[in-house]
N, C-alpha and C positions, 0 to 999 in steps of 0.2 A: 875705530870700530872694534867690536869684540871678536876675538878669535874663539873658536870652539875650545872648550876645556872640560875635563871631567870633574873639576872642582867647582861645585855649585856655589859655594860661598864667594870664591874669587870672581866667578862670572857675574853674580848678582852685585857684588861690591863695585866692580868695574862699570857695570851698566848704570848703577845709581850715580856714580861719580860723573860719568859722561852726561847723564840726563840733567843733573844740576848745572853742569857747565853749559850745556846746550840751551837751557832755559834763560841763561844770562846773555846769550849772544843775539845781536840784532837780526841776523838772518837765520833761516831754519835749516841750513845745510846739515849740521851735525844732528839735529833733532830728526831729520828725515832718515838718516842712516840708522837710527836707533830703533825704529819701529818696523815691524814686519808689514808687508803690503796688506795682509789679511789680519789686521790687529783690531783690538777693542780697548776703549778707555771708558771706564765707569767712574764718574765723579759723584761722590755723596757729600755735598755741601762744602767740600774743602776748598775748591777753587771757584766754583760757579754759584754757590749758594742754592743749587738745585740738586735733585737726584736725577741723573741723566746718563745715557749711554751713547757713545759714538762708535760707529763701525768703519773700519778702513783707515789706512794711513793718511790719505788726503783729508778726510773729514776731521781727523784728530789734529793734524798740523794746522788746519785752518782755525780751529777753536782754541787750542791749547795756548799758543803764545800770548794773545791778548788777555786771556784769563790769568795767566801766570804773571804778567806785568802788573795786574791789579792786585792779585792775592799775595804776590811775593813769596812763593814757596822756597824753602831751602832746608839745609841740614838733613838731606836724605842719607840714611844709613840703615844697615841691617838692625832690626829692633832687638835689643838685648832682652833676654828672658822670654822670648817667644820661640816658636818652633824654628829650628835652624833651616837654612836653605837646603832644599832636597829635590830629588827627581820624583815626579809624580805623573800619574795618568789622569787627565781631566778631559771630559767629553771626547774620549777616544784618542787623545793626543798626548804624547809624552813631552813633558816640559820640565824645566828647572823652575821651582817655585820658591819665592822668598818673601817674608814679611819684613816690611821696613817702617821706619818712623820718619816724620818730617814736621816742619813748622810752617805756618803762614804768618802774615802780619797780625792776624786776630786769634789764631788758635794753634793747636797741636793735633796731629793726625797720625793715622796708620794707613798702610797700604799693602798691596800684594802685587808683585811683578812676576810674570811667567815668561820665560825665555824659550824660544824654539829656533832651530836653524833655518835660515833663509836659503833654500836650495838654489835660488837664482843669484846669490851673492856669496858663492864659495862656502855655503853652509855656516855662515857667521851667525852667532846668536843675536836675536833681536826680540823686542817686546812683542809678545802675542796678545797678552792681556795686561792691563794696568788698572789697578784700583787706587783711588785716593779718597780716603774717608776722614772727615773731621771728627775728632774724638772729644775735644774740650775747647772752651774759649779761654783765652788768657785773661787772668784776673777774675774769672768766674768759674773756677774749678769746682767740681762736685765736693760736697762736704763729707769726704771719706778719708779714712786713715789719718794722716797728719793734719788734714783739714777738718776733721770731725768737730762738731760743736763741743765746747768745753763745759757748758752747763753752769757757767759762773753766775748766770742770772738768778739761779735758785739754790745752788749748792752751799753757799755760805751766807745767804741773807735770811737769818732766822725769823725776821719780822715780815718778810715779803712773801709773795706767792711761791709755792713749791712747784715741782714739775707737773703734778696732776692739775693744779690750779691753772697753770699756763696752757696745758693741753686742752682742758675744758673750754677755756676762753678762746683758744685758737679755733676749735671746732664749732663753736656756737655762732660765730660771725654776727655777734650782737651789735658791733660798732663799725663794721666794715663790710665790703664786698670782696670776694676772691678775685684775683687777677685772672685765673682760669677756672672755668666751670666744666667739669667732665660729666657727661651724661652716660651712665652705665657703669656698674661696678664689677664686671667680670674681669677676665685677664687683660683685656684692652685698657679698661679704665684704671685698674690697679697699676699696670706697667707705666702708663704715662704719668700718673700722679706720683709714683715713686721717683721717677726720673726728675720731674719738676721739683719735687721736695728737695732733692739733693742739689739742685741749682738755685734754691732759695726763692722759688716762684710760688706765691700763695695760691693753693689749689684746693678746690672742694669737689668731691665726687658725690653725685646724687643718684639714687637707684630706687625704683618703685617697690622692690621686694622688701619683705619685713625684716630679713636678716641677711647680713653679709654672706655671700656664697649661695644664696637661694637660687640664683640663676643656674647653678649646677645641681644643687641639692634637690630641686623639684623636678628634675628630669626623670626619665623612666628608671624603674627600680634597679635594673640589671646593668646600667651603663657604667663602663670604665673607659678611660682614654684608650685610643687605638694606636697611639705611638708611645715610645718608651720614655721612661722617667728622665734619662740623661739628656733628652732633647728639650724638656718642658719647663726648666727652671724659670722662675720670675726674676726680674733684675735684682741684683745684690744679695738675695737670700736664697740659697739653693735648698732643694729638698734634702731631708736627712738621708744619709747613706744606707739606712736599713729599709727605705721605702720600697714597695713592690715595683716590679718592672712596669706594670700597667696600673695606673692609679685609679681607684674607684671614685666615682663622682662625689660621694659624701666625704671621703677623705680629702679630696681636692677642695671642696667647699669649706671644710673646717680650716684648711690651710689658708684659704683666702681671708678668713676671719682673723686668724693669728697674724697673717702678713700685715693687715691693716694696722693692728695694734703695734707690732714690732717696728714697722716703718713709720709710725706716727702719722698716718694719712687721715685727713679730714674727710669724713664719710657720713652722709645723711641717708638713712634708710627710710622706706615708706614715703619717698618724696618723688612726685611725678613732675617731669618737665612738661609744661603745658604749651610752650612756644616762646618765640623771641623775635625781636627786630633789631637791626643794626643801624647805629647813627654814624654815618660816614664822617661827619665833621668832628665828632667827639672821639671816634675810634673805639666805641663801646657798644655792647649789647644792652638791651632792656629785655629781661627774661622774667617769666612768671613760673614759680614753683608751687605746687600743691603739696603742703607739708603733712607730716604724720598726724598732727592734731586737727587736720581738716582745713586749717587756715592757709592763706597764700603769702608768699614772700616775693617781692620784686627785687631783683639784683641787677647790677650793671658790670658784669665781667668784661674784660677786654678781649678775652678769647673763650670760645666754646669748642670743646672737643666732643664729637659724637663718637662714643665708644660702645655702641649697642651691638656691634658685631655684624657679621654677614647674615646671621639668622635673626632678623628683626621682626617684621610683620608677617605672620603666617599667610601662606598662599593657599586659598581655598577655592579650587576650581568649580565651575558650574558643571554638574554631572546630571545627566538626564534621570529624572525620577527620584533623586536622592531625597528631596524634600518630602516625598511620600513614604519613605522608609520608616517603619514603626519602631525600629530598634534605636540604639545609641550611636550617634555620629560624633567623632571628635578629631581634631587635628593632632598630629603626632606630638606637638609641643605640650598638649594637655594629657598625654598618656602617662600613667603612673606604674601600674602593677597588674600583671596578668592573673594574679590569684583571684581577682573578683570575677573572672570569666571562665573558671574551671567548668568543663563540661558544656560550655556554650560554643557557638559558631561565630567565627570572626572573619571579616574580610579586611585585608590591609592593602591599600592602594599606594604604590610607590616602592621602588626597589633600590633606594639609596641605603646608606648605613642605618638610618632610623627605621625605615621600612623593614629591612631584614632583621634588625635587632628586636623590634617589637613583635614581628611574626614569630621569631624564635622564643621570645619570652612568653607569648601567649601559648605556643605549643608546649613549652616546658611546664606551663601551669595547668595543662590538661584541656586546653581549648582545641577545637577543630579549626584549622586555619587555611584560608585561601589567599595567596599573594597575587595581586594584580600588577603586571609590569606595564608601565606607560610608555617607556622608551628604552632603548638599549642602554646597558649598564656595564661599567667596568667592574670586574670582580678580581680581587687579589687576596691571596692567603695572608693572614695577619703576620705569620712567620713562615719563612724568612722574607717573603716577597715584599710585603708592604713596608718593611723596615730598611730595604736596600737603599732608599734615597737618603737615609740618615746615617749611612755607614761612617762618614767622617766623624760623627759624634761618639763613636765607640772607642776613640783614642784621642789623645791630646787634650788641650784645655778648652773649656767652653768659649773663652774669649777668642782663641785662635779659630775655632770651628765656626763661630758666628761671622768672623771676618772672611773666612773662606766662602761661606754662604753668600755674603754680600758681594763678593768679588766676581761672581759668575755672571757675565752678561746674558741677557735673555736668550739670544740665539744659541749660545753654547749650553746654557742650562736646558733648553729644549732638546738639544742633541744628546746631552748626558742622560736626561730622563727617558728619551726614546731607547737608548741602549739598555737602561735599567728595565724598561717595560718589556723588552725582548727577553731579557733574562728571567723576568717574572713569569712570562708566558711559558717558557720552557719548564720552569720549576712547578708551575700549576697546571701542566698540560692535562693530567688525568682528571682533575676537577673541572676544568673548562670544557673538556670533551663531554663529560657527564652532563653538565648544564646544557650544552647545545643539544644533546640527545633528547632532553625533556622539553625542548622548545624555548629555553631561556635565550634572549637576544643579548649578545655580548658586543662590547666595543672596547677599544684600548686608548681612547682619548683622541683629540685632534692630532693628526699626523702620528698616531701611535705614541704620544708623549707620556702616557700613563696617568695615574690617579692624581698626582699633585698638581699637574697643569689643569686637570678638570676642576680641581678646587679653586685654583687661582683665576680661572676664567669664568666659571659659573657657580662656584660655591658648593658643588655636589655632583651627583651622577655616578657615584662609585660605592663599592661595598668592600670592607675588609672582612673576609670570611673568618668568623669564629665558630662556625658550625651550621649556620642556616643554609648555606649552599649545599652542604651534604644532605640536609633534611629534604631539600627540594629535589635533589638527584634521586633520593630513595623514594620520593613520593609521600613522605610523611607530612610535608607542607605542600598543598596543591598549588599549582601555578596556572594562571590564566593571563591572557593578553588583554589589556584594557581596550584595545582596538576592536576586540570581539564582543565587548559589552554592548547590549542594546539599551537597557534601562534598569533602574532600580524600581522595585515594587515595595509594598508594605513588608513583605517577608524576606526580601533579599535582592540578589542580582539576577536579572534575566539576560541570557546571552543571545547573540544573533542566531545561533543554531537551535534555539529553543530550550537549552539547558537552564535549569533553575538552580541557583546556589543560595540556599537558605542562610540567614545570618541574624545574629543578635547584636553584633557590634560592627561598625565600619570605622576604621582608622585611616585618616587621610595623611599619609606620609608624603605630602606633596610639596615640601620645601617652603621657601620664604620669598616674599616679594623683594625686588631690587631696592637697594638702599636709597635710591633717588626718591622713592615714594615716601620714605620716612622723612627725608629732608623737606619735601614739599609739605607734608603734614605738619611739621614742627615750625618751619620758617617761611613757608609760602612759595608760590610758583616762581617768583622773581629770583629768589635765592637758589632754588633748584636749577633754574636755567643758567645762572652764573656758575654754579659748581659743575654741571654737566654730568657726563657718565662716570659712575663710580665702580671700581673693581674691574678686573680684566686688564688687558694690556692695550695701550694705544700706540700711535706711531712713534712715540718717544721711547718705546721698549721698556716702560716702567708701569707698575700698577697705577691705574688712573685715580688721582685724587686721594692717594693713601700716603700717610706719613709726611706729607708735604703741603705747601700752600695750595689752597684751592682758589677758584675764581671769586669766591666770596671772602673778603678780608675778615680775619678773626674767626673763621670757621675751619675746623680741622677734622679729619676722619682717621680713625685707627680701627683695624679689625684683623681677624686671623686667629690662627692657633697660638698657643703659648709662646712658641719659639719666634714666630713672626712678630708678635707683640713685643717681646723682649728686645728684638733687634730694631723694629720700626719706632718704638717709643724713644729710643736714644736719639734718633735723627729728628723726630718731631719736637722733642723737648729742647734740643739745641736751637732750632729755628725760633721757637717761642721766646727763649731766653735772649737770642740775638735781637729780636724785635724789641723786647722790653728794654734792652740796653742801648738801643739806637744803632746797632750794627746792620740791621735790615730795616727797610721801610715798612710801615704798618700795613700799607695797601697790598693788594695781591700782586 
């Protein structure tokens, strides 16, 4: 067993050596001594072929030995070239943290071990958290660095097709179907397609927009990303070092276009996915695409990845009298620019990021704006408060920081975010007090876990303040509670107390329907039931049906911000490749 030591490297080396030895023993006596009673093991494909978290020493020791006997992990050692073992504070607990490498019979992986003293066992260092993550499959390594394509097919064959000929032929799919069809060309679709490309899995992205990047380019005029550039890189190709901290939507959209070209991704624009059905016997889909020329194309991919994001079908609630309103009504997804409403009167319903940003854009363009709050909202200043959750990304490498992100079990991540939320509340006290004075209803997420868990559980319900909250506090943007609305009339809103609020424009910043509805629309009720609940956390302490196999064979889902998609796409791509190479069964 490990004695306490101030040398983090020695402690981590000793633990890894004993862990490997313990995995090879028929009984679990040594393994038992290595784990803290209150310990966590998160396995990301490496031993279980699942993304799963186990809490408590007894649960870990029940699951780990049989999985290890099957996966045959070994070669555990501190990873060279990664962050050195060090003392850190995670979720309010001081621990020794070390990044390690290992192998299994099918692949190579990385992990993180965190050691803390067990006060009931002489303060000996034991595993508090353990991550094992599959990084690559043996024999199917990504085509990077020394494995990059040599280009021999066209570089010296003067009579044959050149690179452009081969690219055009690849993207046309004139004589074949893709192995994977990706629906949606935003960050989700680009990330998974890029990962699959490097694993030599034939992949086609389809998107209904006219131009790559339009899913960002067509959003409201003033939009920029609310988190910082160092967090948001796409796989393999980082943003240039001279890019602004907060990326404007059009700059990001243009980068998407350049990314597709640089990564040689097959992408069909102006192509609508009309639906599909799955042949269990053949292990293939039959899908119909409505193409840019108005014609249709039937394809038979083995996998379909739904990459339309959390923001899919707009949610348009029934609001009393709104059909009688004589002015313009639009969902926030259709809002473009406040300049068209200078001197006009606008009502914005909804107080998430989009509602606030649109209200501020309209006000800045000279409109008279009333913001209606439907439910309590989490408000956090964009700096520094909103960025606190990304603090690890301000130092170290992207690869290490992504691994640290993956390594945090749900329960500890919730605790960590609750601590961050408390710090944010203290930093933003003056602003929050001002909002409460004018009647704005605040919350801080479930169990006060902050904005990121609101996103991970419901996809919204928060606002990063870039000035709109200050306008509300000053009264420059009027605030009303939706619960006090009686009905809309031809001229605007009528409140229950008789107040009339005239309007020329009503913007419904009312969010989006759950992804289950899109699955039902595209694939039918049977597939929807097989898949089940999407997004949010289930009993397994993982995002439900995200980045992993669903109840419907051959159907995968990926969504989230750029960082989530960069990380999740790695895990999703490895599973698809493993299925194609016979390492995993094709069924769910």
